[in-house]
N, C-alpha and C positions, 0 to 999 in steps of 0.2 A: 619291309621294315628293318631288315637286318643291316641296311646301309645306315640306319641312324643309330649306330652304336654309341654308348656314353662317351667312349675315348674320342671318337672322331668329333662328336658335338662339343666336347670340352675344347678340343683343339680348334675348332671353328669359332666358338666363343671367344677364346684368347686372341685369335687373329683379329677379330672385329674390335676388340678392346684396345689391342696394341697398334692396329692399323698397319701391321707388318708381319709377314711370315717368319722373317728371321728373328725378330724380337720375340714373337710368340714361341718359336722353337727354343730359344735361349730360356725363356721363362718355364717351359715345361720340360727342359733338359733332354730334348731329342734334336735330331738333325732336321734342317729345313726342308729337305727333300721328302721326308717322311710325312711332314705336315701337308705339303703340297699334294702328295699322292692321296691322302685321305679326303682333302677337300675336293680334289678332281673326282674322286669316287662318288662324293655325294652329288656334285654337279652333274655327273653322267647319270646317277640314278634319278635325279629330279628333272633332268633335261632342260635346265636353265642355268645361266651364269649367276653365281652368288657373290664373286668378288671380281673387280676390275684391278688388274695388276698392272703397276707401274714402277718406274725406277725408284721413286720415293716412297713406296709402300703400296698398300691396296686401299681400294675404296669399295664400300659395302653397296651392292646393288639394291634396288627395292626388294627383289626376292630374298637376298641376303638379309635384309633388314627383318623380314618376316620369320625367316628361319632363326635368326639370332634371338628374337624375342621368344619364340617357342622354346628353342634349346635352353636358353637361360631359365626359364620357368620349370622345364623338365629336369634339368640337372639339380635345381634347388629343391625340387620335390623328392628326387632320389636321395639327396643328402639328408633331408628331414627323415625320410623313410629309414635310413641306415641309422640315424642317430636315435630314433625312437625305439628301433628293434634292439639297438645296443644297450639301451636303458634297461631292458628286462634282463640282459645277461650279466653285464658288468658295471651297471650304474650309469649314469649320463656321460656320455662321451661325445666328442665331435670338435668341429672347428668353428669359431665365430670371428668374422673380420669386421673390425669397427673403424670406421672414419671419423676423425674428431678434429676440432679446431685447436690451434696453438694454446688458447687461453684455457680450455678444459684439460689438456694434457699437462700443462704447466702448473695447474692447481690441483685438482681433486681426482680426475678420472683414474690415473694408475693406482692410487691407494684404494679406490672403490673396487676396481677390477681384481686387485690383489686379494681383497676380501672374498670376492666371488670365487677365485681359483682356490683358495684355501677350502672352500666347501666342495668344490667340483674339480678335483685334481686331474680328471681325465678330459677336461674341456681345455682346448688350446685357444687362446684369445690373442689375436694380432691386432695392433693399433698402427693406423696410418694417419699422419698428420696432414690435414688439408684445410684450405680456407672454406668458409660456410658454403659457398656456391658449389664447391666441388664435393663437400660432405653430402649435400642435397642430391646432386646429380648422381653420385656413386651409389647411394641407396636406391634412387629411382631406377638405375640401370642394373642393379643386382650385383654390382661389384663389391658393395659392402652390405652386411646383413643388418648392421645397426649404425646409426649416426648420431653424434652428439655435437649440438651447435647452439648458437644463440637463437632465441626465438624470433629475431628480427629477419632471419633468413625466410626466403618463399617456401613455405611447407605445405602449400595448398595439395599437393598430389600425394602426400604422405600422411601416415598416421603418426601423431606425436604425443608424448607423455612428459609431464612435468620432471624436472630434475633438480639441479642446484642453482643457486643464485650468486652473483658477484657484484662487486662495486668498481667502476672504473675511477681511476685517480690519475692526477697529473703528478709526475716525479720531476723534481728540479734540484739543481746545486743549491747548497745553503746560501750562496752569495746572489742568487738569482732574484730579480725584483718580486717575484711571487712567492718566494720561499717562506715568508711570514704568515702567509694568508692560512687560515683554519679550514677553509673550503672556498671553492671558486667556481663561477659559472664559466662554461667552455667559451663563451662569446668573449671573456675578459682575457683569454690566453692566446687567441688567434693572431694577434700582432707579433707574437714571438716565433723564433724559428723552432720547428719541430724535428723529432727524429721519426722518419717514415718506417713503420714496422710492417713487414709483411705487405708490401704494396698489393692493392686488390683485395685485401681482406675487408670483412664487413666492417670491422673497427674502423678502418681508414676511410672507407666510403661513407661511413656514418659521420664522421668527423668532418668530411669535405662538404657533405650535404648540409650540415647545420652551420658550417662557416659560410656557405652560399646564402643561407636564409638571412644572414645579418649583412650581406653584401661584402664579404671578404673572401680572400683565398689563402688556403693553407700554404705556408712557406717551409720547406723541407730543406734541412742543411745536409741530412745524410740518410741513406737508406740501409736498413739492417733486417735480418730475418728472424731474430729471437729476442725475447724479453731481456735476457742476459746482456746481450750486446748493447740493446737500447739503455740499460741501467748504466753501463760503463761509458757510454757516450755522454749521458746526463751528468755523471759523476765528474767529467772532465769539463764540465760547464760549457758544452758546445751547443746545447739544445734542451728542450724540455720534451717530454713524451707522455702520452696517455697509455697506461697499462692496467691490468687487473690488479687490485689491491694486494692479494696475496702473492702475486708475482713480484710486486715491488717490495713487500716485506722481507722476503728472502734475501734481499740485497741491502736493505736500508742501513743496517748496522754496519757492515763491512765497507760499504762505499760512502756512507755519510749522506745518504739521500734525504731530501725532504719530501713527504707525501702528502699531497693536497687533495682531498676528496672532491669530485665534481658535483655541483649541487643540482645539475639537471637530472630531470626525472629519467630520461633514457639512459643515463649513466648507472643506474641500478638494473643490471641485467638479469634476465631469466634464461636458463639453459634448458633444452629439451632433449630427449631421446627420440629419434625419429626412425621409422621402419616403413617399408612399402605398405604393409597391412599387418594387422595382428595375426590374422589367420595365416599369413605366409612364413612365419617365424618357425625355424627349427626349435626342437626341445631345448638345446643349449643356448640358443639366442633368446628364447622366451624367458629362461631361467636367469639369463644375464640381464635382460631389461627389468625383470621383477626385482633383481637384486639391486641394481642401480637405483631404482625408485624408493628404495627402503633406506638409503644412506642419508645421513644428517650431517651438518645442518642443512635446512632448505632455505 
């Protein structure tokens, strides 16, 4: 059992996540040869190859996949143990890694987490921006403790809890043909050129799917990665965009944007907090989830 020490297991998990010994070493702040030596020791102890090494990185063997799964669970258990023991001595402390969508980060999540940190100053919360599918996969694989995304994502293998709501709107230049509308159905906007925000995101795939149901194809004039950039493209009257209302409101006055709510039922979104299981949460993660659920408005 001494070959399965926590340091070696953590390094092995990091290599599996990065698919590269060099990248794993950089992430952990050690030299690649030290990582290779520890993994070789585990392979010698188990008597089986865990990684297939190649010029472009490593591939995890079936045996490696098994160890990866158990190592991930074991390390998370040890982290929860450390957090719960620390609670008795110094109050709750530990690290919580959150994967969240751009919409959640741009609107309400940072303020909600700030409220939590003020209550639990010994807890460090890191936030990584990901599209919904990556949020779900990150939580499933244990790379994130908590995920925040639109409930339209595939959450079947996770436990989820209600969080916040928002409204998708169309933003347009004041001279655009739809600028005078008080609300609009998505179908009535498809013939216009759009800004593609975060290609591959669940919002964009939803728009494309609903366009297809009316026999049309989205036409994108430019692709950007942030709501900020999309608002500036719209302010130049180059295209229209669908964004969360709160994200658009931040730029409405300075850029002179017109905000038109989408009348479609799917445009009123519900966000959820997702975790691998309620029982798997560390004390800090459990407290964060509870805190996020108490935030208003819903």
